[in-house]
VMD Tcl script that builds the backbone (N, CA, C; Angstrom):
set m [mol new atoms 426]
animate dup $m
set s [atomselect $m all]
$s set {name element resname resid chain x y z} {
  {N N UNK 1 A 18.469 8.739 9.894}
  {CA C UNK 1 A 17.713 7.468 9.398}
  {C C UNK 1 A 16.281 7.948 8.003}
  {N N UNK 2 A 16.177 7.191 7.343}
  {CA C UNK 2 A 15.486 7.186 6.109}
  {C C UNK 2 A 14.134 6.524 5.948}
  {N N UNK 3 A 12.781 7.250 6.277}
  {CA C UNK 3 A 11.601 7.267 6.468}
  {C C UNK 3 A 10.738 6.959 5.403}
  {N N UNK 4 A 10.408 5.654 5.097}
  {CA C UNK 4 A 9.496 5.333 3.315}
  {C C UNK 4 A 8.470 4.660 4.374}
  {N N UNK 5 A 7.424 5.072 3.272}
  {CA C UNK 5 A 5.956 5.356 3.477}
  {C C UNK 5 A 5.369 3.896 2.299}
  {N N UNK 6 A 4.662 3.088 2.497}
  {CA C UNK 6 A 4.135 2.242 1.392}
  {C C UNK 6 A 2.529 2.751 1.606}
  {N N UNK 7 A 1.999 2.508 0.706}
  {CA C UNK 7 A 0.123 2.531 1.381}
  {C C UNK 7 A -0.530 1.473 0.312}
  {N N UNK 8 A -1.183 1.317 0.451}
  {CA C UNK 8 A -2.431 1.038 -0.101}
  {C C UNK 8 A -3.478 0.199 0.787}
  {N N UNK 9 A -4.337 -0.983 -0.084}
  {CA C UNK 9 A -5.785 -1.633 0.347}
  {C C UNK 9 A -5.660 -2.710 1.462}
  {N N UNK 10 A -4.620 -3.549 0.784}
  {CA C UNK 10 A -3.970 -4.682 1.568}
  {C C UNK 10 A -5.359 -5.564 2.248}
  {N N UNK 11 A -6.314 -5.820 0.704}
  {CA C UNK 11 A -7.122 -6.521 1.510}
  {C C UNK 11 A -7.233 -8.443 0.714}
  {N N UNK 12 A -6.888 -9.058 1.773}
  {CA C UNK 12 A -5.842 -10.401 1.424}
  {C C UNK 12 A -4.643 -10.387 0.443}
  {N N UNK 13 A -4.298 -10.389 2.014}
  {CA C UNK 13 A -2.694 -10.934 1.383}
  {C C UNK 13 A -1.746 -11.445 0.503}
  {N N UNK 14 A -1.040 -11.048 -0.515}
  {CA C UNK 14 A -0.967 -11.977 -1.351}
  {C C UNK 14 A 0.767 -11.842 -1.990}
  {N N UNK 15 A 1.097 -12.575 -2.436}
  {CA C UNK 15 A 2.645 -12.746 -2.449}
  {C C UNK 15 A 3.372 -11.556 -3.120}
  {N N UNK 16 A 1.858 -10.534 -4.203}
  {CA C UNK 16 A 2.164 -9.320 -4.614}
  {C C UNK 16 A 2.535 -8.267 -3.575}
  {N N UNK 17 A 1.637 -8.368 -2.564}
  {CA C UNK 17 A 2.109 -7.094 -1.715}
  {C C UNK 17 A 3.605 -7.635 -0.903}
  {N N UNK 18 A 3.385 -8.572 -0.528}
  {CA C UNK 18 A 4.925 -8.860 0.077}
  {C C UNK 18 A 6.150 -8.079 -0.468}
  {N N UNK 19 A 5.870 -8.094 -2.466}
  {CA C UNK 19 A 7.374 -7.960 -2.437}
  {C C UNK 19 A 7.269 -6.668 -2.851}
  {N N UNK 20 A 5.678 -5.972 -3.270}
  {CA C UNK 20 A 5.516 -4.371 -3.167}
  {C C UNK 20 A 6.382 -3.867 -1.751}
  {N N UNK 21 A 6.135 -4.786 -0.422}
  {CA C UNK 21 A 6.555 -4.474 0.791}
  {C C UNK 21 A 7.960 -4.372 0.622}
  {N N UNK 22 A 8.563 -5.210 0.205}
  {CA C UNK 22 A 10.064 -5.533 0.755}
  {C C UNK 22 A 10.610 -4.321 -0.321}
  {N N UNK 23 A 10.082 -4.204 -1.335}
  {CA C UNK 23 A 11.403 -3.865 -2.365}
  {C C UNK 23 A 10.800 -2.054 -1.749}
  {N N UNK 24 A 10.022 -1.473 -0.950}
  {CA C UNK 24 A 9.850 -0.208 -0.306}
  {C C UNK 24 A 11.010 -0.091 0.576}
  {N N UNK 25 A 10.593 -1.530 1.554}
  {CA C UNK 25 A 11.824 -1.382 2.353}
  {C C UNK 25 A 13.216 -1.697 2.326}
  {N N UNK 26 A 13.431 -2.010 1.295}
  {CA C UNK 26 A 14.482 -1.711 0.955}
  {C C UNK 26 A 15.276 -0.415 0.231}
  {N N UNK 27 A 14.405 0.318 -0.061}
  {CA C UNK 27 A 15.020 2.346 -0.114}
  {C C UNK 27 A 15.055 2.838 1.153}
  {N N UNK 28 A 15.464 2.456 2.417}
  {CA C UNK 28 A 14.913 2.918 3.463}
  {C C UNK 28 A 15.342 2.388 4.459}
  {N N UNK 29 A 15.431 3.046 5.985}
  {CA C UNK 29 A 15.657 2.122 7.354}
  {C C UNK 29 A 14.340 1.794 8.098}
  {N N UNK 30 A 13.344 2.541 7.898}
  {CA C UNK 30 A 11.927 2.489 9.026}
  {C C UNK 30 A 11.014 2.483 7.428}
  {N N UNK 31 A 10.129 1.156 7.466}
  {CA C UNK 31 A 9.087 0.930 6.709}
  {C C UNK 31 A 7.779 1.394 7.262}
  {N N UNK 32 A 7.049 2.564 7.357}
  {CA C UNK 32 A 5.506 2.509 7.285}
  {C C UNK 32 A 4.552 2.534 6.524}
  {N N UNK 33 A 3.814 1.517 6.650}
  {CA C UNK 33 A 2.220 1.680 5.543}
  {C C UNK 33 A 1.169 2.093 6.110}
  {N N UNK 34 A 0.759 2.813 5.443}
  {CA C UNK 34 A -1.160 3.482 5.655}
  {C C UNK 34 A -1.549 2.102 4.858}
  {N N UNK 35 A -2.452 1.782 5.633}
  {CA C UNK 35 A -4.058 1.158 5.134}
  {C C UNK 35 A -5.060 2.131 4.876}
  {N N UNK 36 A -5.247 1.752 3.604}
  {CA C UNK 36 A -6.169 2.769 3.451}
  {C C UNK 36 A -7.628 2.133 3.933}
  {N N UNK 37 A -8.638 3.218 4.694}
  {CA C UNK 37 A -10.081 3.065 5.309}
  {C C UNK 37 A -10.829 2.963 4.146}
  {N N UNK 38 A -11.455 1.269 4.086}
  {CA C UNK 38 A -12.379 1.172 3.149}
  {C C UNK 38 A -13.417 1.599 2.854}
  {N N UNK 39 A -13.793 2.806 3.665}
  {CA C UNK 39 A -14.948 3.953 3.284}
  {C C UNK 39 A -14.266 4.964 2.376}
  {N N UNK 40 A -12.633 5.102 2.027}
  {CA C UNK 40 A -12.168 5.900 1.077}
  {C C UNK 40 A -11.134 5.079 0.047}
  {N N UNK 41 A -12.020 3.800 -0.108}
  {CA C UNK 41 A -11.561 2.778 -1.599}
  {C C UNK 41 A -12.717 3.436 -1.930}
  {N N UNK 42 A -12.709 3.649 -3.135}
  {CA C UNK 42 A -13.265 4.429 -4.118}
  {C C UNK 42 A -12.890 4.032 -5.750}
  {N N UNK 43 A -12.043 3.511 -5.891}
  {CA C UNK 43 A -11.324 3.324 -7.228}
  {C C UNK 43 A -11.283 1.457 -7.622}
  {N N UNK 44 A -12.044 1.210 -6.864}
  {CA C UNK 44 A -12.366 -0.915 -6.849}
  {C C UNK 44 A -13.430 -0.926 -5.502}
  {N N UNK 45 A -13.645 -2.130 -6.146}
  {CA C UNK 45 A -15.016 -3.102 -4.793}
  {C C UNK 45 A -14.327 -2.356 -3.347}
  {N N UNK 46 A -15.374 -2.464 -2.249}
  {CA C UNK 46 A -14.646 -2.310 -1.177}
  {C C UNK 46 A -14.318 -3.540 -0.391}
  {N N UNK 47 A -13.358 -3.136 0.796}
  {CA C UNK 47 A -12.632 -4.233 0.857}
  {C C UNK 47 A -13.285 -5.454 1.273}
  {N N UNK 48 A -13.033 -6.917 1.754}
  {CA C UNK 48 A -13.659 -7.798 2.057}
  {C C UNK 48 A -13.441 -7.576 3.747}
  {N N UNK 49 A -11.699 -7.640 4.251}
  {CA C UNK 49 A -11.471 -7.342 5.093}
  {C C UNK 49 A -11.752 -6.069 6.061}
  {N N UNK 50 A -11.894 -5.893 6.984}
  {CA C UNK 50 A -12.278 -4.587 7.801}
  {C C UNK 50 A -10.781 -4.070 8.430}
  {N N UNK 51 A -11.123 -2.265 8.811}
  {CA C UNK 51 A -9.568 -1.656 7.998}
  {C C UNK 51 A -8.795 -2.282 9.266}
  {N N UNK 52 A -9.203 -2.635 10.765}
  {CA C UNK 52 A -8.134 -2.892 11.688}
  {C C UNK 52 A -7.708 -4.158 11.173}
  {N N UNK 53 A -8.545 -5.209 10.346}
  {CA C UNK 53 A -7.938 -6.444 10.532}
  {C C UNK 53 A -6.639 -6.697 8.983}
  {N N UNK 54 A -6.723 -5.722 8.683}
  {CA C UNK 54 A -5.913 -5.601 7.396}
  {C C UNK 54 A -4.606 -4.625 7.806}
  {N N UNK 55 A -4.839 -3.824 8.911}
  {CA C UNK 55 A -4.184 -3.217 9.303}
  {C C UNK 55 A -3.201 -4.231 10.215}
  {N N UNK 56 A -3.611 -5.045 10.878}
  {CA C UNK 56 A -3.262 -6.033 11.446}
  {C C UNK 56 A -2.366 -6.882 10.980}
  {N N UNK 57 A -2.934 -7.352 9.668}
  {CA C UNK 57 A -2.170 -8.344 8.991}
  {C C UNK 57 A -0.441 -7.915 8.178}
  {N N UNK 58 A -1.057 -6.570 7.923}
  {CA C UNK 58 A 0.251 -6.105 7.188}
  {C C UNK 58 A 1.376 -5.473 8.446}
  {N N UNK 59 A 0.806 -5.366 9.717}
  {CA C UNK 59 A 1.510 -4.753 10.581}
  {C C UNK 59 A 2.293 -6.316 11.095}
  {N N UNK 60 A 2.178 -7.434 11.001}
  {CA C UNK 60 A 2.834 -8.867 11.754}
  {C C UNK 60 A 3.512 -9.312 10.619}
  {N N UNK 61 A 3.545 -8.720 9.085}
  {CA C UNK 61 A 5.055 -9.047 8.391}
  {C C UNK 61 A 6.244 -8.437 9.071}
  {N N UNK 62 A 7.794 -9.058 8.732}
  {CA C UNK 62 A 8.908 -8.500 9.515}
  {C C UNK 62 A 9.606 -7.393 8.981}
  {N N UNK 63 A 8.822 -6.938 7.101}
  {CA C UNK 63 A 9.458 -6.088 6.960}
  {C C UNK 63 A 8.998 -4.908 7.019}
  {N N UNK 64 A 7.906 -5.005 8.329}
  {CA C UNK 64 A 6.949 -3.499 8.407}
  {C C UNK 64 A 7.561 -3.549 9.853}
  {N N UNK 65 A 7.939 -1.493 9.836}
  {CA C UNK 65 A 7.978 -0.824 11.448}
  {C C UNK 65 A 7.074 -0.793 11.842}
  {N N UNK 66 A 6.001 -0.136 11.161}
  {CA C UNK 66 A 4.887 0.725 11.914}
  {C C UNK 66 A 3.728 0.502 10.768}
  {N N UNK 67 A 2.608 0.005 10.902}
  {CA C UNK 67 A 1.324 -0.003 10.164}
  {C C UNK 67 A 0.191 1.018 10.831}
  {N N UNK 68 A -0.420 1.793 10.090}
  {CA C UNK 68 A -1.100 2.901 10.237}
  {C C UNK 68 A -2.215 2.725 9.515}
  {N N UNK 69 A -3.898 2.958 10.190}
  {CA C UNK 69 A -4.932 3.417 9.559}
  {C C UNK 69 A -4.737 4.360 8.635}
  {N N UNK 70 A -5.086 4.620 7.121}
  {CA C UNK 70 A -5.747 6.290 6.962}
  {C C UNK 70 A -6.122 7.003 7.345}
  {N N UNK 71 A -5.957 8.465 7.643}
  {CA C UNK 71 A -6.842 9.315 7.987}
  {C C UNK 71 A -8.624 9.248 7.409}
  {N N UNK 72 A -9.370 9.128 8.241}
  {CA C UNK 72 A -10.912 9.166 7.410}
  {C C UNK 72 A -10.747 10.201 6.098}
  {N N UNK 73 A -10.461 11.284 6.590}
  {CA C UNK 73 A -11.338 12.664 6.011}
  {C C UNK 73 A -9.772 13.426 4.985}
  {N N UNK 74 A -8.966 12.691 5.593}
  {CA C UNK 74 A -7.348 14.106 4.572}
  {C C UNK 74 A -6.484 12.780 4.715}
  {N N UNK 75 A -6.479 12.221 2.990}
  {CA C UNK 75 A -5.136 11.341 3.164}
  {C C UNK 75 A -3.519 11.522 3.323}
  {N N UNK 76 A -3.487 12.971 3.551}
  {CA C UNK 76 A -1.943 14.071 4.023}
  {C C UNK 76 A -1.665 13.365 5.466}
  {N N UNK 77 A -2.889 13.643 6.346}
  {CA C UNK 77 A -2.585 13.516 8.094}
  {C C UNK 77 A -1.754 12.488 7.997}
  {N N UNK 78 A -1.556 11.266 8.374}
  {CA C UNK 78 A -0.875 10.483 8.342}
  {C C UNK 78 A 0.533 10.440 7.973}
  {N N UNK 79 A 0.693 11.179 6.390}
  {CA C UNK 79 A 1.848 11.483 5.931}
  {C C UNK 79 A 2.578 12.452 6.599}
  {N N UNK 80 A 2.000 13.540 7.035}
  {CA C UNK 80 A 2.730 14.799 7.625}
  {C C UNK 80 A 3.331 14.326 9.505}
  {N N UNK 81 A 2.691 13.293 9.904}
  {CA C UNK 81 A 2.741 12.995 11.087}
  {C C UNK 81 A 3.968 12.006 11.635}
  {N N UNK 82 A 4.392 11.316 10.076}
  {CA C UNK 82 A 5.099 9.941 9.522}
  {C C UNK 82 A 6.374 11.141 9.242}
  {N N UNK 83 A 6.285 11.881 8.353}
  {CA C UNK 83 A 7.754 12.675 7.877}
  {C C UNK 83 A 8.328 11.620 7.189}
  {N N UNK 84 A 8.086 11.466 6.195}
  {CA C UNK 84 A 9.044 10.786 5.273}
  {C C UNK 84 A 9.853 11.164 4.268}
  {N N UNK 85 A 10.617 10.271 3.880}
  {CA C UNK 85 A 11.530 10.939 2.937}
  {C C UNK 85 A 11.393 10.177 1.786}
  {N N UNK 86 A 10.903 9.309 1.390}
  {CA C UNK 86 A 10.305 8.463 0.344}
  {C C UNK 86 A 8.625 8.195 0.396}
  {N N UNK 87 A 7.968 8.288 -0.188}
  {CA C UNK 87 A 6.483 7.552 -0.674}
  {C C UNK 87 A 6.809 6.691 -1.692}
  {N N UNK 88 A 6.532 5.121 -1.631}
  {CA C UNK 88 A 6.794 4.502 -2.900}
  {C C UNK 88 A 5.211 3.271 -3.012}
  {N N UNK 89 A 5.248 3.879 -4.459}
  {CA C UNK 89 A 3.953 3.593 -4.674}
  {C C UNK 89 A 3.686 2.314 -5.874}
  {N N UNK 90 A 3.124 1.576 -5.418}
  {CA C UNK 90 A 2.984 -0.091 -5.989}
  {C C UNK 90 A 2.705 -0.077 -7.268}
  {N N UNK 91 A 3.807 -0.933 -7.757}
  {CA C UNK 91 A 3.723 -0.617 -9.422}
  {C C UNK 91 A 2.801 0.004 -10.435}
  {N N UNK 92 A 1.610 -0.712 -10.160}
  {CA C UNK 92 A 0.749 -0.790 -10.914}
  {C C UNK 92 A -0.968 0.044 -9.776}
  {N N UNK 93 A -0.430 0.805 -8.412}
  {CA C UNK 93 A -1.776 1.417 -8.408}
  {C C UNK 93 A -1.930 2.484 -9.237}
  {N N UNK 94 A -3.190 3.042 -8.949}
  {CA C UNK 94 A -3.771 4.029 -10.332}
  {C C UNK 94 A -3.849 5.632 -9.725}
  {N N UNK 95 A -2.312 5.709 -8.743}
  {CA C UNK 95 A -2.197 7.381 -8.131}
  {C C UNK 95 A -1.083 7.297 -9.423}
  {N N UNK 96 A -1.216 9.106 -9.388}
  {CA C UNK 96 A -0.958 9.795 -10.295}
  {C C UNK 96 A 0.587 10.522 -9.797}
  {N N UNK 97 A 1.654 9.884 -10.007}
  {CA C UNK 97 A 2.958 10.474 -9.308}
  {C C UNK 97 A 2.925 12.029 -9.178}
  {N N UNK 98 A 3.101 12.838 -10.091}
  {CA C UNK 98 A 3.114 13.815 -9.786}
  {C C UNK 98 A 2.158 15.158 -9.435}
  {N N UNK 99 A 0.684 14.219 -9.422}
  {CA C UNK 99 A -0.254 14.821 -8.705}
  {C C UNK 99 A 0.133 14.858 -7.446}
  {N N UNK 100 A 0.422 13.442 -6.638}
  {CA C UNK 100 A 1.101 12.997 -5.280}
  {C C UNK 100 A 2.033 14.452 -4.760}
  {N N UNK 101 A 2.949 14.464 -5.837}
  {CA C UNK 101 A 4.298 15.384 -5.510}
  {C C UNK 101 A 3.892 16.628 -5.387}
  {N N UNK 102 A 2.491 17.202 -6.206}
  {CA C UNK 102 A 2.376 18.679 -6.582}
  {C C UNK 102 A 1.770 19.159 -4.923}
  {N N UNK 103 A 0.174 17.599 -4.609}
  {CA C UNK 103 A 0.087 17.805 -3.418}
  {C C UNK 103 A 0.520 17.820 -2.334}
  {N N UNK 104 A 1.797 17.095 -1.590}
  {CA C UNK 104 A 3.054 17.323 -1.333}
  {C C UNK 104 A 3.722 18.655 -0.979}
  {N N UNK 105 A 3.812 19.144 -2.447}
  {CA C UNK 105 A 4.277 19.943 -2.306}
  {C C UNK 105 A 3.902 21.446 -1.278}
  {N N UNK 106 A 2.383 21.128 -1.729}
  {CA C UNK 106 A 1.330 22.545 -1.678}
  {C C UNK 106 A 1.134 22.426 -0.039}
  {N N UNK 107 A 1.687 21.299 0.420}
  {CA C UNK 107 A 1.391 20.961 2.220}
  {C C UNK 107 A 2.989 21.282 2.927}
  {N N UNK 108 A 3.461 21.571 2.008}
  {CA C UNK 108 A 5.255 21.352 2.564}
  {C C UNK 108 A 5.662 20.751 2.997}
  {N N UNK 109 A 5.028 19.067 2.305}
  {CA C UNK 109 A 5.699 18.331 3.066}
  {C C UNK 109 A 6.933 17.700 1.799}
  {N N UNK 110 A 8.446 17.738 2.073}
  {CA C UNK 110 A 9.578 17.122 1.273}
  {C C UNK 110 A 9.654 16.068 1.223}
  {N N UNK 111 A 9.181 15.249 0.463}
  {CA C UNK 111 A 10.016 14.192 0.352}
  {C C UNK 111 A 9.922 13.358 -1.591}
  {N N UNK 112 A 10.757 12.216 -1.647}
  {CA C UNK 112 A 10.774 11.533 -2.870}
  {C C UNK 112 A 9.426 10.571 -3.050}
  {N N UNK 113 A 9.011 10.804 -4.341}
  {CA C UNK 113 A 7.698 9.737 -4.816}
  {C C UNK 113 A 7.956 9.103 -5.873}
  {N N UNK 114 A 8.371 7.353 -5.387}
  {CA C UNK 114 A 8.403 6.991 -6.525}
  {C C UNK 114 A 7.830 5.379 -6.853}
  {N N UNK 115 A 7.987 4.590 -7.865}
  {CA C UNK 115 A 7.324 3.761 -7.830}
  {C C UNK 115 A 8.202 2.256 -7.552}
  {N N UNK 116 A 7.757 1.035 -6.888}
  {CA C UNK 116 A 8.188 -0.019 -6.745}
  {C C UNK 116 A 8.066 -1.119 -8.127}
  {N N UNK 117 A 9.064 -1.731 -7.780}
  {CA C UNK 117 A 9.316 -2.458 -9.321}
  {C C UNK 117 A 8.114 -4.053 -9.133}
  {N N UNK 118 A 8.020 -4.055 -10.323}
  {CA C UNK 118 A 6.793 -5.212 -10.844}
  {C C UNK 118 A 6.900 -6.779 -9.864}
  {N N UNK 119 A 6.423 -7.283 -9.503}
  {CA C UNK 119 A 6.978 -8.682 -9.500}
  {C C UNK 119 A 6.623 -9.752 -10.563}
  {N N UNK 120 A 7.917 -10.419 -10.825}
  {CA C UNK 120 A 7.258 -11.097 -11.991}
  {C C UNK 120 A 6.441 -12.558 -11.574}
  {N N UNK 121 A 6.030 -12.426 -12.051}
  {CA C UNK 121 A 4.755 -14.057 -12.553}
  {C C UNK 121 A 5.511 -15.412 -12.366}
  {N N UNK 122 A 5.469 -15.948 -11.350}
  {CA C UNK 122 A 6.916 -17.306 -11.389}
  {C C UNK 122 A 6.392 -18.449 -12.253}
  {N N UNK 123 A 4.848 -18.384 -12.112}
  {CA C UNK 123 A 4.205 -19.861 -12.826}
  {C C UNK 123 A 2.899 -19.209 -13.091}
  {N N UNK 124 A 2.474 -20.024 -14.121}
  {CA C UNK 124 A 1.742 -19.610 -14.957}
  {C C UNK 124 A -0.073 -19.468 -13.846}
  {N N UNK 125 A -0.275 -20.342 -12.942}
  {CA C UNK 125 A -1.281 -20.024 -11.893}
  {C C UNK 125 A -1.221 -19.396 -11.001}
  {N N UNK 126 A -0.383 -18.611 -10.505}
  {CA C UNK 126 A 0.046 -17.595 -9.359}
  {C C UNK 126 A -1.259 -16.465 -9.275}
  {N N UNK 127 A -1.243 -16.104 -8.199}
  {CA C UNK 127 A -2.217 -14.672 -8.573}
  {C C UNK 127 A -1.519 -13.865 -7.471}
  {N N UNK 128 A -1.602 -12.218 -8.346}
  {CA C UNK 128 A -1.004 -11.446 -7.698}
  {C C UNK 128 A -1.736 -10.268 -7.839}
  {N N UNK 129 A -3.261 -10.662 -7.568}
  {CA C UNK 129 A -4.066 -9.662 -7.149}
  {C C UNK 129 A -5.257 -10.209 -6.668}
  {N N UNK 130 A -5.665 -9.329 -5.485}
  {CA C UNK 130 A -6.753 -9.664 -4.762}
  {C C UNK 130 A -8.030 -9.719 -5.761}
  {N N UNK 131 A -8.459 -8.866 -6.146}
  {CA C UNK 131 A -9.415 -9.399 -7.033}
  {C C UNK 131 A -9.581 -10.530 -8.152}
  {N N UNK 132 A -8.147 -11.069 -8.564}
  {CA C UNK 132 A -8.130 -12.755 -8.759}
  {C C UNK 132 A -8.420 -13.206 -8.094}
  {N N UNK 133 A -7.518 -12.947 -6.485}
  {CA C UNK 133 A -7.777 -14.262 -5.579}
  {C C UNK 133 A -9.136 -14.238 -5.078}
  {N N UNK 134 A -9.970 -13.570 -5.048}
  {CA C UNK 134 A -11.773 -13.354 -5.449}
  {C C UNK 134 A -12.544 -13.814 -6.213}
  {N N UNK 135 A -12.120 -13.556 -7.650}
  {CA C UNK 135 A -12.648 -13.900 -8.956}
  {C C UNK 135 A -12.389 -15.941 -8.825}
  {N N UNK 136 A -11.400 -16.279 -8.335}
  {CA C UNK 136 A -10.594 -17.892 -8.107}
  {C C UNK 136 A -11.943 -18.687 -7.104}
  {N N UNK 137 A -11.789 -17.732 -6.060}
  {CA C UNK 137 A -12.386 -18.092 -5.257}
  {C C UNK 137 A -14.126 -18.495 -5.278}
  {N N UNK 138 A -14.923 -17.140 -5.927}
  {CA C UNK 138 A -16.517 -17.563 -6.960}
  {C C UNK 138 A -16.341 -18.444 -7.860}
  {N N UNK 139 A -15.196 -18.742 -8.694}
  {CA C UNK 139 A -15.249 -19.822 -9.510}
  {C C UNK 139 A -15.362 -20.840 -8.729}
  {N N UNK 140 A -15.210 -21.441 -7.927}
  {CA C UNK 140 A -14.472 -22.463 -7.663}
  {C C UNK 140 A -15.049 -23.369 -6.222}
  {N N UNK 141 A -15.675 -22.086 -5.553}
  {CA C UNK 141 A -16.700 -22.385 -4.224}
  {C C UNK 141 A -18.467 -22.172 -4.380}
  {N N UNK 142 A -18.255 -21.729 -5.385}
  {CA C UNK 142 A -19.718 -20.973 -5.929}
  {C C UNK 142 A -20.512 -22.555 -6.856}
}
mol reanalyze $m
mol bondsrecalc $m
mol representation Tube
mol addrep $m
């Protein structure tokens, strides 16, 4: 059985998230998704939705076999427990593939690290980012 991990914040699910997770699932038999804890999100604004709500939303997607909250202190703890064959990064996530691979190797975790494909925008008004969705809400509601 080929076990795949995808990971992210997943604040306000949108078609880009669904594409990413479907793409990741296609690379194996079992998809585990690690949802970043809000306290660990430092590269962008903190999530709007709380940790468990974001995990529950991701877990509800048919393509996801298991959804896990990330570890508060060490992002590699859930990866060690899941023992994946491949980690799929989002096509536009800020992570450095080589840096992640080196950290995995240093911990004795032998798995492939790859990137998902981008989802093409299907029409001009389609929003494929949580930040853009929030901007649109503020623009239209405030």
